[in-house]
C-alpha positions in Angstrom: 124.0 125.1 103.5 124.0 126.2 100.0 121.3 125.2 97.9 121.4 122.6 95.4 120.1 121.8 92.0 119.3 117.8 91.1 118.6 116.2 87.9 116.8 113.0 88.8 116.3 110.1 85.8 114.1 107.6 86.0 113.0 105.1 83.1 109.4 105.1 84.3 107.0 107.8 85.6 103.2 108.0 86.2 100.9 107.6 84.6 102.4 104.6 83.9 101.6 101.5 86.0 104.3 100.0 87.6 106.4 99.9 90.8 109.3 102.1 89.2 106.8 104.8 88.3 105.1 104.8 91.6 108.8 104.9 93.6 109.6 107.7 90.9 106.6 109.8 91.8 107.3 109.5 95.5 110.8 110.7 94.9 109.6 113.8 93.1 107.2 114.9 96.0 110.1 114.3 98.5 112.4 116.5 96.5 109.8 119.2 96.2 109.4 119.3 99.7 113.0 119.7 100.6 113.9 123.0 101.2 117.8 122.6 100.5 116.8 121.8 96.7 116.4 125.2 94.6 115.6 123.5 91.5 115.3 119.9 90.1 114.8 118.4 86.8 113.0 114.9 86.3 114.0 113.3 82.7 111.8 110.3 82.0 109.6 108.6 79.4 106.0 108.8 78.2 103.9 105.9 79.3 105.0 102.8 77.6 104.7 99.9 80.1 101.4 98.9 79.0 100.7 101.0 76.1 99.7 104.6 75.1 97.9 107.1 77.5 96.8 109.9 75.7 96.7 113.7 76.7 100.3 113.8 78.3 102.5 116.7 78.1 106.5 116.1 77.0 107.1 119.3 79.3 105.6 120.4 82.8 107.1 123.1 84.6 105.8 123.8 88.4 107.5 125.5 91.4 110.8 124.5 91.5 110.2 121.6 89.3 110.7 120.8 85.6 109.8 117.5 84.2 110.9 116.2 80.8 109.2 113.0 79.2 110.8 111.7 75.9 108.7 109.4 73.5 110.3 106.2 72.9 108.5 102.9 71.1 106.0 100.8 72.8 107.8 97.2 73.9 105.0 95.2 75.2 107.3 93.6 77.4 109.5 92.2 74.7 113.1 92.0 75.7 114.7 93.3 72.4 112.0 96.2 71.9 113.0 97.1 75.7 116.7 97.4 74.7 115.8 99.6 71.8 113.3 101.5 74.0 116.1 102.4 76.4 118.8 103.1 73.9 116.4 105.8 72.2 115.8 106.9 76.0 119.3 107.2 76.6 120.3 109.1 73.6 117.8 111.8 74.0 118.6 112.2 77.4 122.6 112.3 77.1 121.8 115.1 74.6 119.7 117.0 76.6 121.7 116.7 79.8 124.9 117.9 77.8 122.8 120.9 76.8 121.8 121.7 80.2 124.8 120.8 81.9 124.9 124.1 83.9 121.4 123.9 85.3 121.9 120.8 87.9 124.8 120.2 90.4 124.1 116.6 91.3 122.6 113.5 89.6 120.1 111.1 91.0 119.1 107.9 89.3 116.5 105.2 90.1 117.1 102.0 88.3 116.0 98.5 88.1 117.7 96.9 85.1 121.1 98.4 84.9 120.4 100.7 82.2 119.4 103.9 83.8 122.3 103.3 86.2 124.7 103.3 83.3 123.2 106.2 81.8 123.7 107.8 85.3 127.2 106.9 85.5 128.3 108.0 81.8 126.8 111.5 82.5 128.4 112.0 85.7 131.8 111.2 84.3 131.5 113.3 81.5 129.7 116.3 83.1 131.8 115.9 86.4 128.5 115.8 88.8 128.4 113.6 91.7 126.1 110.5 91.4 123.7 109.0 93.7 122.0 105.6 92.7 118.9 104.2 93.9 118.9 100.4 92.8 115.7 98.5 92.7 116.9 95.2 90.9 120.1 93.5 90.2 120.2 92.8 86.4 123.4 90.7 86.5 121.7 88.2 88.8 118.4 88.3 87.2 120.0 87.6 83.8 122.0 84.7 85.2 119.0 83.4 87.0 116.8 83.7 83.8 119.3 81.9 81.6 120.5 78.3 81.7 123.5 77.7 84.3 125.1 76.1 81.3 124.9 78.8 78.9 128.4 80.1 78.3 127.2 83.1 76.8 124.4 84.0 79.4 127.3 83.5 82.3 129.8 85.8 80.6 127.4 88.7 80.0 126.4 88.1 83.5 129.9 88.5 84.8 130.7 91.4 82.8 127.7 93.5 83.7 128.3 92.6 87.3 131.7 94.0 86.9 130.3 97.0 85.4 127.7 97.4 88.0 130.6 97.3 90.6 132.4 100.0 88.8 129.1 102.1 88.9 128.7 101.6 92.5 132.2 102.4 93.8 131.7 105.6 91.7 128.6 106.5 93.2 128.7 109.1 96.4 125.6 108.0 97.5 123.6 104.7 97.0 120.6 102.9 97.9 119.3 99.3 97.8 115.6 98.7 98.0 116.1 95.1 99.6 118.7 93.9 102.5 118.8 91.0 100.0 121.1 93.1 97.8 124.0 93.8 100.3 125.7 89.9 100.0 125.6 90.2 96.3 128.3 92.7 96.3 130.6 91.7 99.5 133.2 94.1 98.5 130.8 97.3 98.4 129.0 96.0 101.6 132.1 95.2 103.6 133.2 99.2 103.1 129.8 100.1 104.9 130.5 103.6 103.3 127.3 105.7 102.2 125.2 102.2 101.8 121.5 102.9 102.5 118.5 100.4 102.7 115.2 102.9 102.3 112.9 100.3 101.0 109.5 100.8 99.2 106.4 101.7 101.2 102.3 101.8 101.2 101.4 105.1 99.0 99.0 107.3 100.9 96.1 106.6 98.2 95.6 103.0 99.6 96.0 104.0 103.4 93.1 106.4 102.7 90.9 104.2 100.5 91.0 100.9 102.2 87.8 100.2 104.0 88.1 100.9 107.7 86.9 97.6 109.2 89.4 94.8 110.1 89.3 92.2 107.3 87.9 89.0 108.0 86.9 85.5 106.0 84.3 83.3 107.3 83.1 79.9 105.9 82.1 80.3 102.4 78.9 78.7 100.8 80.3 80.3 97.6 83.3 80.4 96.1 86.2 82.9 97.2 87.3 85.8 95.0 91.1 85.8 95.0 92.5 88.7 93.4 96.2 89.3 91.9 97.2 92.7 90.4 100.4 93.1 88.8 102.7 91.9 85.9 101.9 88.4 84.3 105.6 87.7 83.1 108.1 84.8 83.7 109.2 86.7 86.9 105.8 85.8 88.3 105.1 82.4 86.8 101.3 82.8 87.7 100.6 79.9 85.1 102.3 77.4 87.2 100.4 78.0 90.3 97.0 79.6 89.4 96.0 77.0 86.8 96.6 74.2 88.8 94.7 75.7 91.6 91.8 76.6 89.4 91.3 73.4 87.9 91.7 71.6 91.3 89.3 74.1 93.3 87.1 75.0 90.4 84.1 75.2 92.9 85.7 76.7 95.5 87.7 79.9 94.1 87.6 82.3 91.6 90.7 84.1 90.2 90.6 87.5 89.2 93.9 88.7 87.5 94.6 92.4 86.8 97.6 93.1 84.8 99.5 92.1 81.7 102.8 90.9 80.5 104.8 88.5 78.3 103.1 85.4 79.9 99.6 86.5 79.6 99.0 84.2 76.5 100.1 81.2 78.3 97.3 81.8 81.2 94.6 82.4 78.2 95.6 79.5 76.3 95.5 77.0 79.3 92.0 78.8 80.2 90.9 77.7 76.8 92.6 74.4 76.8 91.1 73.2 80.6 87.7 75.1 79.6 88.1 77.0 82.8 85.0 79.4 83.9 86.9 80.5 87.4 89.7 82.8 86.0 89.0 86.0 84.6 91.9 88.7 83.2 91.4 92.4 83.2 93.4 95.1 81.8 95.7 97.0 84.1 94.1 99.7 85.9 94.9 102.7 87.4 95.0 102.7 91.1 91.7 104.6 91.8 90.0 101.9 90.0 92.2 99.0 91.6 91.3 100.1 94.9 87.6 99.0 94.5 88.8 95.4 93.7 91.1 95.0 96.6 88.5 96.1 99.1 86.0 93.5 97.7 88.4 90.9 97.5 88.2 87.7 99.9 92.0 86.9 99.6 95.0 88.4 97.8 97.6 86.6 95.5 101.3 87.0 95.1 103.5 84.7 93.5 107.6 85.0 92.4 108.8 82.1 90.0 111.5 80.1 91.9 114.3 82.0 90.4 117.7 82.3 92.5 117.6 86.1 91.6 114.0 86.7 93.2 115.3 85.3 96.5 116.9 88.9 97.2 114.0 90.9 96.5 111.1 92.5 98.1 108.2 92.9 96.0 106.5 96.4 96.4 103.0 94.4 96.2 103.9 93.4 99.6 103.2 96.8 100.9 100.4 97.4 98.8 98.3 94.1 99.9 99.6 94.5 103.3 97.4 98.0 103.6 94.0 95.9 102.8 94.6 93.5 105.8 93.0 91.0 104.0 94.4 86.9 103.9 97.3 86.9 101.4 98.3 83.8 99.7 102.2 84.5 98.8 104.6 82.1 97.1 108.0 83.7 97.9 111.3 82.8 99.6 114.6 84.5 100.6 114.4 87.9 101.8 110.5 88.5 100.9 109.6 85.4 103.1 112.1 86.7 106.0 110.5 90.3 105.7 107.0 89.1 105.7 107.5 86.7 108.8 109.3 89.4 110.7 106.8 92.4 109.8 103.4 91.4 108.7 100.3 89.2 109.5 97.9 87.6 107.6 100.3 86.0 105.0 100.1 82.5 104.3 103.5 81.4 102.8 104.4 78.7 100.4 107.5 78.1 98.3 107.4 79.1 94.6 105.5 76.8 92.3 104.2 74.6 95.5 100.7 74.0 94.3 100.2 71.3 96.9 101.2 73.4 100.0 99.3 76.5 98.1 96.1 74.1 98.1 96.4 73.2 101.8 96.7 77.1 102.6 94.1 78.2 100.5 91.7 75.7 102.1 92.6 76.8 105.3 91.9 80.4 104.6 88.2 79.2 103.4 87.4 76.5 106.1 88.4 78.3 109.0 85.4 78.4 111.0 86.7 81.2 113.2 86.7 84.9 111.8 90.3 85.7 110.8 91.3 89.0 112.3 94.6 90.6 110.6 96.1 93.8 112.0 99.0 95.2 110.1 98.5 99.0 111.7 102.0 98.9 113.0 103.2 97.9 109.8 101.2 100.7 107.7 102.6 103.2 110.1 106.0 102.3 110.0 106.1 101.8 106.2 104.3 104.6 104.8 106.2 105.5 101.6 105.9 109.2 101.9 107.9 109.1 105.1 110.4 106.8 103.8 111.0 108.8 100.9 111.4 112.0 102.6 114.1 110.3 105.0 115.8 109.0 102.1 116.3 112.6 100.2 117.1 114.0 103.7 120.1 111.1 103.9 120.9 111.8 100.1 121.2 115.9 100.5 123.1 115.5 103.5 125.7 112.9 102.4 126.1 113.6 98.7 
């Protein structure tokens, strides 16, 4: 087989702290290790999710890779600024891609919010290069879910965007969904069963190597239990709807540590002040080396998705991260996530999103269990190591594109 050259586009890339950047890094490593690829280019951004990070070069060349990072405005989670930031990114990438059109044979994108997929489609059409898409989220479904069902404008744009998404997917020579929940959203695409893959997220080596080696246990506590949440603090998580009432009703039993940032952080901060809560602490986003120590010292981990129809289709990458540490996980999820956890994992205490009463019952069950809680997810850790999943994905992509 003749060796190929690949253009890989991602709106997020390390050292940014988010699921998209971690997946992009794992794709980079898999591309680097595949001997059928002679050269690949990564077009991405400077860190922008949670603010600027200094000492980042805009270009990096090594072995057979060439990374180009473009500067975009900081958006701080605000939707309009996110659109502006992406438009600047897209214009710069279009210019560079046309300039270097003879340097690559294939285009591969990983996309969560429609824009990167649209950018890849545009380049594929005008440069006459085959397109491969890795879909991490469905923007039209999220848009419809986040808006009012009676909103004519939201429903109109959602339908238009879904049609464009279908055009992009039908054009793509290879496609991957990170969650099986996405398949029934595109029944026409799914019915063809052609080049549709399901390579999920997975567990990164840094967590596997640095988790405490003993099996996690929780005993009866004479002091409060430390519950750790790490990730985005936005409308999609709805943390203020569940953590605040739990902290109020169990103020002597649990201490919440929230690590992250996002558009809803101010709501939690305001309610902490309003109710004079002393059992919730918020830290800024941490890199994963720092985060691991908090996971290892936690008594319980916390996960919550807001009660939004689109979120019934997803499998949050945080599930894989938490599972590595074999701690009790209090998780408010539904749909595909709930099904995936029940089929694959131990130690997850599941309640429906925003169900404070059930969450409180499960939290008390964790605290008051007189027997040691033993959690063994070793098979899951072995089966869902991200580097292995990504190597299989890139192998499949190269073989079928």
